[in-house]
N, C-alpha and C positions, 0 to 999 in steps of 0.2 A: 610295850609288848614284852612280856616275859614268858619264858618257858620254865616251869618248875618241874623237875623230874623226881618228885618224891617217890613215886612208884614207876620204875623204868618201863614197866609193861603198859602203863597208861599215863603218859606224861600230861601235864596240865598247862594250858595256855592261859595266861592272865592278860586280858586286853580291856582297857578302859574300865578297870575295876571289877570286871567279871571274870570268872574262871570257867574254862571249857576243857573237857577231856579231849585231847587231840584225836585219839582213836575213834571217837564218836562223831568227828567232823567229816564232811564230805571231802572227796578227793579234790574238788574245785577249791574248797576253803584251804585245804592243806597246801595246795599249790600256791595260793595267794600268800600264805604265811611264808613259804620258802622264798617267794619273790620279794616280799617285804624285808625279810632277813638279808637277802642279797643287797637290796637297796640301802639298808642301814649300814652294812659292811662297807659298801662303796662310798657312802657319805663320810664315814669315819676315816677311810683311807684318804679321801680328798681333803678333809679337814686337816689331817696330819701333814699332807703335802703342802697345804697353804701355810701352815705354821713354819715348816722348814724353809719355804721360800721367803717368808717374812723375816726369819732370822738371818738368812743368807743376804737378803737385801740390806738389812741393817748393818751387817758386818761389812759389806762392800761400801756402804755409805760412810761408815766410820773410817775405813781404810782410805777412801778418797779424801775425806776431811783431813786426815793426818798428812797425806801427801801434799794437799793444797796449803796447809799451814807452813810447810817447809819452803814454799815458794815466796812466802812473805806476806 
């Protein structure tokens, strides 16, 4: 889903290869677009959080590995 705003007075939604003038869509469809955008934003945020957790886990595992090496 892409929103192209070539003409800011009548932005275009590109969805599954088709283009739609947002101003010509029903309020119900516009609301669905907003909800979908929120869902996509939330997914991106959680994907980023998972990446940070994975990096942190790897760092902690490396620190533990180094500490255990010192024990012999």
